[in-house]
Each structure stands twice: as structure tokens, then as C-alpha cells.
All heavy atoms as TSV, in Angstrom:
chain	resi	resn	atom	element	x	y	z
A	1	MET	N	N	11.639	-4.816	-2.270
A	1	MET	CA	C	10.973	-3.691	-2.697
A	1	MET	C	C	11.897	-2.598	-2.797
A	1	MET	O	O	12.882	-2.524	-2.125
A	1	MET	CB	C	9.850	-3.371	-1.602
A	1	MET	CG	C	8.764	-4.296	-1.606
A	1	MET	SD	S	7.417	-3.547	-0.539
A	1	MET	CE	C	6.024	-4.417	-1.267
A	2	LYS	N	N	11.523	-1.616	-3.597
A	2	LYS	CA	C	12.296	-0.400	-3.790
A	2	LYS	C	C	12.267	0.374	-2.555
A	2	LYS	O	O	11.305	0.408	-1.848
A	2	LYS	CB	C	11.797	0.383	-5.025
A	2	LYS	CG	C	11.881	-0.284	-6.326
A	2	LYS	CD	C	11.248	0.678	-7.373
A	2	LYS	CE	C	11.203	0.007	-8.766
A	2	LYS	NZ	N	10.589	0.886	-9.736
A	3	PRO	N	N	13.310	1.288	-2.345
A	3	PRO	CA	C	13.218	2.150	-1.242
A	3	PRO	C	C	12.121	3.126	-1.356
A	3	PRO	O	O	11.634	3.495	-2.482
A	3	PRO	CB	C	14.614	2.935	-1.271
A	3	PRO	CG	C	15.507	2.066	-2.079
A	3	PRO	CD	C	14.628	1.293	-2.986
A	4	ILE	N	N	11.599	3.687	-0.253
A	4	ILE	CA	C	10.598	4.696	-0.199
A	4	ILE	C	C	11.215	6.042	-0.712
A	4	ILE	O	O	12.277	6.369	-0.259
A	4	ILE	CB	C	9.963	4.855	1.245
A	4	ILE	CG1	C	9.293	3.505	1.597
A	4	ILE	CG2	C	8.976	6.058	1.189
A	4	ILE	CD1	C	8.874	3.464	3.035
A	5	ASN	N	N	10.521	6.643	-1.576
A	5	ASN	CA	C	10.997	7.870	-2.230
A	5	ASN	C	C	10.505	9.075	-1.284
A	5	ASN	O	O	9.435	9.036	-0.713
A	5	ASN	CB	C	10.264	8.010	-3.594
A	5	ASN	CG	C	10.693	9.286	-4.305
A	5	ASN	OD1	O	10.587	10.415	-3.805
A	5	ASN	ND2	N	11.026	9.128	-5.565
A	6	ASP	N	N	11.376	10.059	-1.116
A	6	ASP	CA	C	11.145	11.274	-0.341
A	6	ASP	C	C	9.720	11.849	-0.702
A	6	ASP	O	O	9.113	12.325	0.200
A	6	ASP	CB	C	12.121	12.405	-0.534
A	6	ASP	CG	C	13.503	11.878	0.226
A	6	ASP	OD1	O	13.473	11.014	1.055
A	6	ASP	OD2	O	14.529	12.581	-0.161
A	7	GLY	N	N	9.458	11.805	-2.008
A	7	GLY	CA	C	8.155	12.480	-2.363
A	7	GLY	C	C	6.954	11.728	-1.907
A	7	GLY	O	O	5.879	12.352	-1.772
A	8	HIS	N	N	7.056	10.433	-1.524
A	8	HIS	CA	C	5.945	9.708	-1.014
A	8	HIS	C	C	5.532	10.085	0.388
A	8	HIS	O	O	4.453	9.912	0.854
A	8	HIS	CB	C	6.272	8.190	-0.991
A	8	HIS	CG	C	6.540	7.579	-2.278
A	8	HIS	ND1	N	7.513	6.705	-2.515
A	8	HIS	CD2	C	5.819	7.743	-3.399
A	8	HIS	CE1	C	7.388	6.291	-3.747
A	8	HIS	NE2	N	6.472	6.982	-4.395
A	9	VAL	N	N	6.497	10.772	1.190
A	9	VAL	CA	C	6.161	11.246	2.493
A	9	VAL	C	C	6.647	12.722	2.715
A	9	VAL	O	O	6.892	13.135	3.829
A	9	VAL	CB	C	6.861	10.352	3.537
A	9	VAL	CG1	C	6.253	8.864	3.486
A	9	VAL	CG2	C	8.355	10.217	3.297
A	10	ALA	N	N	6.508	13.420	1.591
A	10	ALA	CA	C	7.098	14.845	1.641
A	10	ALA	C	C	6.263	15.819	2.441
A	10	ALA	O	O	6.795	16.829	2.847
A	10	ALA	CB	C	7.221	15.349	0.178
A	11	LYS	N	N	5.016	15.485	2.682
A	11	LYS	CA	C	4.158	16.439	3.413
A	11	LYS	C	C	3.302	15.617	4.504
A	11	LYS	O	O	3.059	14.513	4.284
A	11	LYS	CB	C	3.152	17.129	2.438
A	11	LYS	CG	C	3.805	17.941	1.413
A	11	LYS	CD	C	2.767	18.560	0.443
A	11	LYS	CE	C	3.503	19.359	-0.635
A	11	LYS	NZ	N	2.638	19.883	-1.615
A	12	PRO	N	N	2.907	16.424	5.525
A	12	PRO	CA	C	1.991	15.749	6.463
A	12	PRO	C	C	0.808	15.208	5.808
A	12	PRO	O	O	0.213	15.934	4.867
A	12	PRO	CB	C	1.697	16.917	7.426
A	12	PRO	CG	C	2.797	17.849	7.347
A	12	PRO	CD	C	3.200	17.785	5.988
A	13	GLY	N	N	0.342	14.006	6.135
A	13	GLY	CA	C	-0.909	13.403	5.608
A	13	GLY	C	C	-0.597	12.415	4.474
A	13	GLY	O	O	-1.486	11.752	4.057
A	14	LEU	N	N	0.704	12.364	4.056
A	14	LEU	CA	C	1.111	11.350	3.062
A	14	LEU	C	C	1.683	10.205	3.826
A	14	LEU	O	O	2.490	10.330	4.750
A	14	LEU	CB	C	2.086	11.968	2.073
A	14	LEU	CG	C	1.639	13.075	1.265
A	14	LEU	CD1	C	2.705	13.516	0.301
A	14	LEU	CD2	C	0.421	12.745	0.490
A	15	ALA	N	N	1.377	8.964	3.434
A	15	ALA	CA	C	1.913	7.794	4.137
A	15	ALA	C	C	2.101	6.593	3.123
A	15	ALA	O	O	1.460	6.549	2.126
A	15	ALA	CB	C	0.928	7.316	5.170
A	16	VAL	N	N	3.035	5.741	3.417
A	16	VAL	CA	C	3.407	4.568	2.688
A	16	VAL	C	C	2.923	3.445	3.636
A	16	VAL	O	O	3.290	3.382	4.802
A	16	VAL	CB	C	4.828	4.439	2.401
A	16	VAL	CG1	C	5.078	3.195	1.628
A	16	VAL	CG2	C	5.288	5.614	1.517
A	17	VAL	N	N	2.160	2.565	3.084
A	17	VAL	CA	C	1.641	1.360	3.827
A	17	VAL	C	C	2.203	0.106	3.136
A	17	VAL	O	O	1.941	-0.029	1.950
A	17	VAL	CB	C	0.101	1.355	3.888
A	17	VAL	CG1	C	-0.355	0.157	4.625
A	17	VAL	CG2	C	-0.430	2.543	4.582
A	18	GLU	N	N	2.808	-0.695	3.968
A	18	GLU	CA	C	3.329	-1.998	3.469
A	18	GLU	C	C	2.470	-3.044	4.156
A	18	GLU	O	O	2.432	-3.062	5.359
A	18	GLU	CB	C	4.778	-2.207	3.666
A	18	GLU	CG	C	5.598	-1.242	2.827
A	18	GLU	CD	C	7.122	-1.483	2.962
A	18	GLU	OE1	O	7.544	-2.302	3.729
A	18	GLU	OE2	O	7.799	-0.812	2.154
A	19	VAL	N	N	1.849	-3.877	3.333
A	19	VAL	CA	C	0.980	-4.915	3.846
A	19	VAL	C	C	1.688	-6.219	3.688
A	19	VAL	O	O	2.219	-6.561	2.678
A	19	VAL	CB	C	-0.386	-4.985	3.074
A	19	VAL	CG1	C	-1.240	-6.156	3.517
A	19	VAL	CG2	C	-0.987	-3.731	3.136
A	20	ALA	N	N	1.710	-6.980	4.811
A	20	ALA	CA	C	2.238	-8.358	4.754
A	20	ALA	C	C	1.082	-9.266	5.006
A	20	ALA	O	O	0.262	-9.127	5.901
A	20	ALA	CB	C	3.358	-8.597	5.836
A	21	ALA	N	N	0.875	-10.259	4.060
A	21	ALA	CA	C	-0.285	-11.112	4.166
A	21	ALA	C	C	0.079	-12.488	3.682
A	21	ALA	O	O	1.104	-12.632	2.972
A	21	ALA	CB	C	-1.384	-10.567	3.307
A	22	ALA	N	N	-0.836	-13.486	3.985
A	22	ALA	CA	C	-0.569	-14.846	3.612
A	22	ALA	C	C	-0.663	-15.008	2.150
A	22	ALA	O	O	0.173	-15.924	1.607
A	22	ALA	CB	C	-1.584	-15.822	4.326
A	23	ASP	N	N	-1.450	-14.230	1.368
A	23	ASP	CA	C	-1.620	-14.543	0.032
A	23	ASP	C	C	-2.043	-13.160	-0.779
A	23	ASP	O	O	-2.393	-12.192	-0.077
A	23	ASP	CB	C	-2.634	-15.510	-0.343
A	23	ASP	CG	C	-4.005	-15.319	0.463
A	23	ASP	OD1	O	-4.404	-14.045	0.610
A	23	ASP	OD2	O	-4.718	-16.248	0.774
A	24	ASP	N	N	-2.020	-13.230	-2.055
A	24	ASP	CA	C	-2.355	-11.994	-2.780
A	24	ASP	C	C	-3.821	-11.540	-2.522
A	24	ASP	O	O	-3.986	-10.339	-2.410
A	24	ASP	CB	C	-2.287	-12.304	-4.394
A	24	ASP	CG	C	-0.801	-12.540	-4.755
A	24	ASP	OD1	O	0.062	-12.345	-4.056
A	24	ASP	OD2	O	-0.722	-12.863	-6.071
A	25	GLU	N	N	-4.692	-12.418	-2.449
A	25	GLU	CA	C	-6.130	-12.032	-2.289
A	25	GLU	C	C	-6.271	-11.181	-1.010
A	25	GLU	O	O	-6.981	-10.243	-0.959
A	25	GLU	CB	C	-7.044	-13.331	-2.210
A	25	GLU	CG	C	-8.413	-12.995	-2.026
A	25	GLU	CD	C	-9.341	-14.241	-2.099
A	25	GLU	OE1	O	-9.015	-15.260	-2.822
A	25	GLU	OE2	O	-10.310	-14.461	-1.300
A	26	THR	N	N	-5.579	-11.627	0.068
A	26	THR	CA	C	-5.747	-11.004	1.368
A	26	THR	C	C	-4.967	-9.645	1.300
A	26	THR	O	O	-5.546	-8.544	1.768
A	26	THR	CB	C	-5.020	-11.806	2.472
A	26	THR	OG1	O	-5.700	-13.029	2.539
A	26	THR	CG2	C	-5.207	-11.057	3.830
A	27	ALA	N	N	-3.917	-9.497	0.586
A	27	ALA	CA	C	-3.130	-8.322	0.533
A	27	ALA	C	C	-3.901	-7.268	-0.226
A	27	ALA	O	O	-4.109	-6.050	0.102
A	27	ALA	CB	C	-1.769	-8.467	-0.193
A	28	PHE	N	N	-4.613	-7.656	-1.399
A	28	PHE	CA	C	-5.391	-6.743	-2.137
A	28	PHE	C	C	-6.671	-6.365	-1.471
A	28	PHE	O	O	-7.194	-5.248	-1.602
A	28	PHE	CB	C	-5.612	-7.314	-3.584
A	28	PHE	CG	C	-4.346	-7.191	-4.431
A	28	PHE	CD1	C	-3.808	-8.328	-4.883
A	28	PHE	CD2	C	-3.854	-5.980	-4.770
A	28	PHE	CE1	C	-2.639	-8.248	-5.653
A	28	PHE	CE2	C	-2.704	-5.932	-5.575
A	28	PHE	CZ	C	-2.097	-7.055	-6.005
A	29	ALA	N	N	-7.224	-7.224	-0.644
A	29	ALA	CA	C	-8.444	-6.961	0.179
A	29	ALA	C	C	-8.177	-5.817	1.161
A	29	ALA	O	O	-8.908	-4.937	1.355
A	29	ALA	CB	C	-8.901	-8.139	0.870
A	30	VAL	N	N	-6.927	-5.794	1.788
A	30	VAL	CA	C	-6.494	-4.767	2.731
A	30	VAL	C	C	-6.407	-3.535	1.989
A	30	VAL	O	O	-6.828	-2.422	2.439
A	30	VAL	CB	C	-5.253	-5.143	3.403
A	30	VAL	CG1	C	-4.713	-3.983	4.206
A	30	VAL	CG2	C	-5.423	-6.400	4.320
A	31	GLN	N	N	-5.767	-3.528	0.720
A	31	GLN	CA	C	-5.665	-2.269	-0.115
A	31	GLN	C	C	-7.078	-1.733	-0.369
A	31	GLN	O	O	-7.258	-0.471	-0.300
A	31	GLN	CB	C	-4.918	-2.634	-1.385
A	31	GLN	CG	C	-4.822	-1.471	-2.319
A	31	GLN	CD	C	-3.972	-1.769	-3.567
A	31	GLN	OE1	O	-2.839	-1.519	-3.552
A	31	GLN	NE2	N	-4.637	-2.319	-4.576
A	32	GLU	N	N	-7.957	-2.588	-0.776
A	32	GLU	CA	C	-9.395	-2.141	-1.048
A	32	GLU	C	C	-9.995	-1.511	0.169
A	32	GLU	O	O	-10.750	-0.483	0.084
A	32	GLU	CB	C	-10.191	-3.210	-1.569
A	32	GLU	CG	C	-9.884	-3.571	-3.019
A	32	GLU	CD	C	-10.078	-2.510	-3.911
A	32	GLU	OE1	O	-11.060	-1.824	-3.940
A	32	GLU	OE2	O	-9.065	-2.284	-4.776
A	33	LEU	N	N	-9.804	-2.117	1.410
A	33	LEU	CA	C	-10.342	-1.615	2.606
A	33	LEU	C	C	-9.856	-0.154	2.870
A	33	LEU	O	O	-10.590	0.704	3.227
A	33	LEU	CB	C	-9.961	-2.492	3.686
A	33	LEU	CG	C	-10.544	-2.137	5.123
A	33	LEU	CD1	C	-12.059	-2.240	5.175
A	33	LEU	CD2	C	-9.997	-3.046	6.172
A	34	LEU	N	N	-8.502	0.033	2.662
A	34	LEU	CA	C	-7.937	1.406	2.874
A	34	LEU	C	C	-8.446	2.338	1.841
A	34	LEU	O	O	-8.754	3.508	2.258
A	34	LEU	CB	C	-6.365	1.274	2.686
A	34	LEU	CG	C	-5.600	0.437	3.797
A	34	LEU	CD1	C	-4.126	0.251	3.396
A	34	LEU	CD2	C	-5.748	1.237	5.109
A	35	ALA	N	N	-8.747	1.911	0.671
A	35	ALA	CA	C	-9.333	2.778	-0.372
A	35	ALA	C	C	-10.680	3.262	-0.029
A	35	ALA	O	O	-11.146	4.245	-0.591
A	35	ALA	CB	C	-9.240	2.128	-1.724
A	36	THR	N	N	-11.408	2.533	0.777
A	36	THR	CA	C	-12.723	3.037	1.106
A	36	THR	C	C	-12.789	4.239	2.060
A	36	THR	O	O	-13.776	4.942	2.172
A	36	THR	CB	C	-13.717	1.899	1.816
A	36	THR	OG1	O	-13.072	1.532	3.044
A	36	THR	CG2	C	-13.807	0.665	0.905
A	37	ARG	N	N	-11.639	4.441	2.793
A	37	ARG	CA	C	-11.541	5.605	3.714
A	37	ARG	C	C	-10.716	6.678	3.227
A	37	ARG	O	O	-10.952	7.720	3.607
A	37	ARG	CB	C	-10.960	4.889	4.975
A	37	ARG	CG	C	-10.685	5.775	6.132
A	37	ARG	CD	C	-11.866	5.733	7.124
A	37	ARG	NE	N	-11.664	6.900	8.016
A	37	ARG	CZ	C	-11.454	6.711	9.354
A	37	ARG	NH1	N	-11.160	5.563	9.816
A	37	ARG	NH2	N	-11.299	7.755	10.030
A	38	TRP	N	N	-9.599	6.433	2.455
A	38	TRP	CA	C	-8.748	7.452	2.184
A	38	TRP	C	C	-8.333	7.337	0.559
A	38	TRP	O	O	-8.541	6.376	0.044
A	38	TRP	CB	C	-7.418	7.319	2.814
A	38	TRP	CG	C	-7.589	7.494	4.362
A	38	TRP	CD1	C	-7.839	8.762	5.035
A	38	TRP	CD2	C	-7.402	6.548	5.359
A	38	TRP	NE1	N	-7.851	8.413	6.319
A	38	TRP	CE2	C	-7.602	7.152	6.590
A	38	TRP	CE3	C	-7.049	5.218	5.322
A	38	TRP	CZ2	C	-7.627	6.434	7.790
A	38	TRP	CZ3	C	-7.029	4.432	6.489
A	38	TRP	CH2	C	-7.276	5.091	7.744
A	39	ALA	N	N	-7.887	8.530	0.133
A	39	ALA	CA	C	-7.388	8.444	-1.285
A	39	ALA	C	C	-6.111	7.604	-1.257
A	39	ALA	O	O	-5.314	7.733	-0.461
A	39	ALA	CB	C	-7.048	9.943	-1.793
A	40	ILE	N	N	-6.094	6.740	-2.259
A	40	ILE	CA	C	-4.959	5.837	-2.250
A	40	ILE	C	C	-4.484	5.631	-3.670
A	40	ILE	O	O	-5.215	5.704	-4.611
A	40	ILE	CB	C	-5.480	4.451	-1.642
A	40	ILE	CG1	C	-4.220	3.460	-1.564
A	40	ILE	CG2	C	-6.510	3.849	-2.540
A	40	ILE	CD1	C	-4.649	2.205	-0.768
A	41	ALA	N	N	-3.158	5.519	-3.798
A	41	ALA	CA	C	-2.511	5.143	-5.056
A	41	ALA	C	C	-2.342	3.674	-5.016
A	41	ALA	O	O	-1.457	3.208	-4.220
A	41	ALA	CB	C	-1.145	5.908	-5.199
A	42	PRO	N	N	-3.072	2.871	-5.735
A	42	PRO	CA	C	-2.985	1.424	-5.645
A	42	PRO	C	C	-1.480	0.956	-5.976
A	42	PRO	O	O	-0.744	1.715	-6.580
A	42	PRO	CB	C	-3.905	0.963	-6.735
A	42	PRO	CG	C	-4.837	2.026	-6.958
A	42	PRO	CD	C	-4.029	3.315	-6.723
A	43	ALA	N	N	-1.254	-0.227	-5.448
A	43	ALA	CA	C	0.206	-0.766	-5.758
A	43	ALA	C	C	0.402	-0.695	-7.252
A	43	ALA	O	O	-0.450	-0.988	-8.074
A	43	ALA	CB	C	0.213	-2.226	-5.255
A	44	ASP	N	N	1.587	-0.268	-7.646
A	44	ASP	CA	C	1.803	-0.124	-9.062
A	44	ASP	C	C	2.469	-1.579	-9.609
A	44	ASP	O	O	2.784	-1.608	-10.657
A	44	ASP	CB	C	2.823	0.955	-9.305
A	44	ASP	CG	C	4.160	0.823	-8.546
A	44	ASP	OD1	O	4.245	-0.084	-7.686
A	44	ASP	OD2	O	5.110	1.566	-8.784
A	45	ARG	N	N	2.500	-2.513	-8.776
A	45	ARG	CA	C	3.035	-3.828	-9.303
A	45	ARG	C	C	2.325	-4.853	-8.375
A	45	ARG	O	O	1.845	-4.590	-7.312
A	45	ARG	CB	C	4.421	-3.916	-9.229
A	45	ARG	CG	C	5.092	-3.702	-7.880
A	45	ARG	CD	C	6.432	-4.188	-7.863
A	45	ARG	NE	N	7.428	-3.293	-7.402
A	45	ARG	CZ	C	8.637	-3.614	-7.064
A	45	ARG	NH1	N	8.955	-4.941	-7.135
A	45	ARG	NH2	N	9.441	-2.799	-6.640
A	46	PRO	N	N	2.444	-6.139	-8.845
A	46	PRO	CA	C	1.785	-7.223	-8.164
A	46	PRO	C	C	2.589	-7.358	-6.725
A	46	PRO	O	O	3.521	-6.724	-6.443
A	46	PRO	CB	C	2.107	-8.443	-8.875
A	46	PRO	CG	C	2.649	-8.078	-10.158
A	46	PRO	CD	C	3.017	-6.527	-10.063
A	47	THR	N	N	2.025	-8.243	-5.870
A	47	THR	CA	C	2.673	-8.435	-4.606
A	47	THR	C	C	4.045	-8.996	-4.910
A	47	THR	O	O	4.385	-9.508	-5.940
A	47	THR	CB	C	1.870	-9.521	-3.747
A	47	THR	OG1	O	1.724	-10.629	-4.515
A	47	THR	CG2	C	0.541	-8.854	-3.345
A	48	THR	N	N	4.901	-8.890	-3.800
A	48	THR	CA	C	6.247	-9.560	-3.932
A	48	THR	C	C	6.327	-10.552	-2.807
A	48	THR	O	O	5.694	-10.609	-1.826
A	48	THR	CB	C	7.296	-8.442	-3.729
A	48	THR	OG1	O	7.172	-7.835	-2.420
A	48	THR	CG2	C	7.229	-7.415	-4.744
A	49	HIS	N	N	7.274	-11.472	-3.103
A	49	HIS	CA	C	7.649	-12.513	-2.147
A	49	HIS	C	C	9.145	-12.593	-1.956
A	49	HIS	O	O	9.925	-12.718	-2.885
A	49	HIS	CB	C	7.090	-13.870	-2.526
A	49	HIS	CG	C	7.509	-14.930	-1.696
A	49	HIS	ND1	N	7.015	-15.207	-0.431
A	49	HIS	CD2	C	8.560	-15.877	-1.728
A	49	HIS	CE1	C	7.650	-16.170	0.195
A	49	HIS	NE2	N	8.573	-16.692	-0.632
A	50	GLU	N	N	9.513	-12.354	-0.689
A	50	GLU	CA	C	10.936	-12.441	-0.388
A	50	GLU	C	C	11.285	-13.863	-0.076
A	50	GLU	O	O	10.606	-14.418	0.865
A	50	GLU	CB	C	11.281	-11.461	0.787
A	50	GLU	CG	C	11.040	-9.992	0.505
A	50	GLU	CD	C	11.993	-9.425	-0.513
A	50	GLU	OE1	O	13.149	-9.853	-0.690
A	50	GLU	OE2	O	11.514	-8.563	-1.243
A	51	PRO	N	N	12.329	-14.451	-0.701
A	51	PRO	CA	C	12.685	-15.839	-0.377
A	51	PRO	C	C	13.100	-15.974	1.099
A	51	PRO	O	O	13.731	-15.085	1.696
A	51	PRO	CB	C	13.868	-16.053	-1.280
A	51	PRO	CG	C	13.763	-15.036	-2.335
A	51	PRO	CD	C	13.093	-13.943	-1.818
A	52	GLY	N	N	12.574	-16.923	1.720
A	52	GLY	CA	C	12.828	-17.239	3.205
A	52	GLY	C	C	11.952	-16.535	4.073
A	52	GLY	O	O	11.958	-16.802	5.302
A	53	GLU	N	N	11.028	-15.628	3.600
A	53	GLU	CA	C	10.061	-14.976	4.361
A	53	GLU	C	C	8.581	-15.455	4.088
A	53	GLU	O	O	8.379	-15.810	2.990
A	53	GLU	CB	C	10.087	-13.459	4.271
A	53	GLU	CG	C	11.370	-12.787	4.667
A	53	GLU	CD	C	11.326	-11.280	4.631
A	53	GLU	OE1	O	10.246	-10.783	4.446
A	53	GLU	OE2	O	12.319	-10.661	4.675
A	54	PRO	N	N	7.870	-15.569	5.046
A	54	PRO	CA	C	6.455	-16.081	4.799
A	54	PRO	C	C	5.603	-15.059	4.054
A	54	PRO	O	O	5.817	-13.909	4.198
A	54	PRO	CB	C	5.923	-16.317	6.234
A	54	PRO	CG	C	6.610	-15.327	7.092
A	54	PRO	CD	C	7.976	-15.299	6.444
A	55	GLY	N	N	4.624	-15.534	3.334
A	55	GLY	CA	C	3.635	-14.700	2.700
A	55	GLY	C	C	4.104	-13.799	1.645
A	55	GLY	O	O	5.199	-14.026	1.078
A	56	VAL	N	N	3.292	-12.737	1.367
A	56	VAL	CA	C	3.560	-11.746	0.294
A	56	VAL	C	C	3.496	-10.336	0.922
A	56	VAL	O	O	2.960	-10.179	2.014
A	56	VAL	CB	C	2.572	-11.900	-0.889
A	56	VAL	CG1	C	2.698	-13.234	-1.533
A	56	VAL	CG2	C	1.092	-11.586	-0.424
A	57	ARG	N	N	4.071	-9.383	0.148
A	57	ARG	CA	C	4.094	-8.012	0.628
A	57	ARG	C	C	3.499	-7.151	-0.500
A	57	ARG	O	O	3.579	-7.512	-1.691
A	57	ARG	CB	C	5.407	-7.631	0.939
A	57	ARG	CG	C	6.177	-8.453	1.954
A	57	ARG	CD	C	6.923	-7.563	2.969
A	57	ARG	NE	N	7.626	-8.342	3.833
A	57	ARG	CZ	C	7.172	-9.011	4.969
A	57	ARG	NH1	N	5.819	-8.996	5.152
A	57	ARG	NH2	N	7.883	-9.673	5.770
A	58	LEU	N	N	2.899	-6.030	-0.196
A	58	LEU	CA	C	2.278	-5.131	-1.064
A	58	LEU	C	C	2.397	-3.766	-0.504
A	58	LEU	O	O	2.208	-3.458	0.665
A	58	LEU	CB	C	0.714	-5.490	-1.201
A	58	LEU	CG	C	-0.029	-4.546	-2.114
A	58	LEU	CD1	C	0.266	-4.881	-3.603
A	58	LEU	CD2	C	-1.501	-4.697	-1.907
A	59	ARG	N	N	2.862	-2.810	-1.350
A	59	ARG	CA	C	3.041	-1.433	-0.869
A	59	ARG	C	C	2.069	-0.559	-1.588
A	59	ARG	O	O	1.936	-0.522	-2.818
A	59	ARG	CB	C	4.521	-0.967	-1.234
A	59	ARG	CG	C	4.715	0.470	-0.704
A	59	ARG	CD	C	6.112	0.871	-1.004
A	59	ARG	NE	N	7.054	0.252	-0.224
A	59	ARG	CZ	C	8.443	0.295	-0.410
A	59	ARG	NH1	N	8.897	1.080	-1.439
A	59	ARG	NH2	N	9.262	-0.283	0.404
A	60	CYS	N	N	1.373	0.348	-0.809
A	60	CYS	CA	C	0.484	1.389	-1.409
A	60	CYS	C	C	0.739	2.643	-0.671
A	60	CYS	O	O	1.349	2.779	0.308
A	60	CYS	CB	C	-0.953	0.849	-1.400
A	60	CYS	SG	S	-1.560	0.461	0.236
A	61	PHE	N	N	0.239	3.709	-1.330
A	61	PHE	CA	C	0.493	5.026	-0.896
A	61	PHE	C	C	-0.840	5.720	-0.606
A	61	PHE	O	O	-1.766	5.746	-1.373
A	61	PHE	CB	C	1.240	5.837	-1.959
A	61	PHE	CG	C	2.472	5.174	-2.435
A	61	PHE	CD1	C	2.429	4.256	-3.465
A	61	PHE	CD2	C	3.562	5.231	-1.688
A	61	PHE	CE1	C	3.586	3.512	-3.890
A	61	PHE	CE2	C	4.818	4.478	-2.076
A	61	PHE	CZ	C	4.766	3.680	-3.249
A	62	LEU	N	N	-0.884	6.296	0.641
A	62	LEU	CA	C	-2.158	7.031	1.063
A	62	LEU	C	C	-1.961	8.404	1.111
A	62	LEU	O	O	-0.886	8.996	1.399
A	62	LEU	CB	C	-2.454	6.599	2.537
A	62	LEU	CG	C	-2.762	5.089	2.808
A	62	LEU	CD1	C	-3.071	4.890	4.207
A	62	LEU	CD2	C	-3.878	4.652	2.023
A	63	ASP	N	N	-3.060	9.192	0.853
A	63	ASP	CA	C	-3.085	10.658	0.981
A	63	ASP	C	C	-4.191	10.912	1.984
A	63	ASP	O	O	-5.414	10.871	1.509
A	63	ASP	CB	C	-3.275	11.365	-0.244
A	63	ASP	CG	C	-3.127	12.875	-0.173
A	63	ASP	OD1	O	-3.229	13.406	0.947
A	63	ASP	OD2	O	-2.921	13.498	-1.166
A	64	LEU	N	N	-4.012	11.059	3.309
A	64	LEU	CA	C	-4.945	11.180	4.251
A	64	LEU	C	C	-5.661	12.642	4.228
A	64	LEU	O	O	-6.637	12.858	4.820
A	64	LEU	CB	C	-4.320	11.084	5.712
A	64	LEU	CG	C	-3.616	9.743	5.914
A	64	LEU	CD1	C	-3.008	9.812	7.248
A	64	LEU	CD2	C	-4.525	8.612	5.798
A	65	ARG	N	N	-5.133	13.505	3.338
A	65	ARG	CA	C	-5.705	14.783	3.190
A	65	ARG	C	C	-6.907	14.812	2.190
A	65	ARG	O	O	-7.560	15.756	2.108
A	65	ARG	CB	C	-4.661	15.855	2.565
A	65	ARG	CG	C	-3.378	15.793	3.419
A	65	ARG	CD	C	-2.249	16.613	2.785
A	65	ARG	NE	N	-1.938	15.820	1.480
A	65	ARG	CZ	C	-1.102	16.324	0.539
A	65	ARG	NH1	N	-0.587	17.478	0.681
A	65	ARG	NH2	N	-0.999	15.622	-0.578
A	66	GLN	N	N	-7.051	13.742	1.422
A	66	GLN	CA	C	-8.050	13.732	0.394
A	66	GLN	C	C	-9.102	12.627	0.697
A	66	GLN	O	O	-8.731	11.536	1.279
A	66	GLN	CB	C	-7.527	13.498	-0.905
A	66	GLN	CG	C	-6.566	14.524	-1.385
A	66	GLN	CD	C	-6.035	14.178	-2.770
A	66	GLN	OE1	O	-6.645	13.472	-3.532
A	66	GLN	NE2	N	-4.775	14.640	-3.130
A	67	GLN	N	N	-10.312	12.851	0.427
A	67	GLN	CA	C	-11.356	11.866	0.530
A	67	GLN	C	C	-11.242	10.866	-0.711
A	67	GLN	O	O	-10.868	11.265	-1.840
A	67	GLN	CB	C	-12.821	12.452	0.493
A	67	GLN	CG	C	-12.993	13.266	1.740
A	67	GLN	CD	C	-13.048	12.495	2.985
A	67	GLN	OE1	O	-13.564	11.450	2.993
A	67	GLN	NE2	N	-12.371	13.036	3.965
A	68	PRO	N	N	-11.569	9.663	-0.620
A	68	PRO	CA	C	-11.575	8.727	-1.687
A	68	PRO	C	C	-12.499	9.214	-2.764
A	68	PRO	O	O	-13.559	9.703	-2.470
A	68	PRO	CB	C	-11.955	7.365	-1.246
A	68	PRO	CG	C	-12.717	7.699	0.067
A	68	PRO	CD	C	-12.121	8.981	0.592
A	69	GLU	N	N	-12.278	8.820	-4.082
A	69	GLU	CA	C	-13.102	9.135	-5.161
A	69	GLU	C	C	-14.341	8.309	-5.025
A	69	GLU	O	O	-14.303	7.176	-4.724
A	69	GLU	CB	C	-12.441	8.872	-6.462
A	69	GLU	CG	C	-11.261	9.810	-6.720
A	69	GLU	CD	C	-10.626	9.610	-8.135
A	69	GLU	OE1	O	-11.227	8.902	-8.910
A	69	GLU	OE2	O	-9.561	10.179	-8.342
A	70	ALA	N	N	-15.494	8.902	-5.305
A	70	ALA	CA	C	-16.726	8.174	-5.229
A	70	ALA	C	C	-17.042	7.309	-6.518
A	70	ALA	O	O	-16.544	7.644	-7.489
A	70	ALA	CB	C	-17.901	9.099	-4.934
């Protein structure tokens, strides 16, 4: 995965969440669960798999200062 950009965590209330899961379906289900509670920038690319590591990874960006869009 790319390094976390300073802008992603520049202010209180901004967070980067990395999900490790057994499969894509589980990783995206976690992303959807987060989106029901906070404003979220969905992952901008599919999950990634690191050779030699189990499962897949997904990174999304949260803004705890905003409510999710209805």
C-alpha cells in the first residue's frame, strides 16, 4: 500500500483505517459498516494482497467530524 499522506490525518477527527480480512467480501462489509456511522471516503482501489501474508487489505479514510450522507 502507498504511504499515508499527511493530508489524511492533518486535523483532529480525520483517520485512516486499514482493514485486514480473509476475503474481499469481508473487507468491503467492514467498510460499509464504518460508513453507516461516519463520513467515509471509500477505498479508491480494490483490496490488496501482500505475498506471504494471509488475507487481503483495504484502506479507507474516515472523517469523524461529519455525519454520513443519508
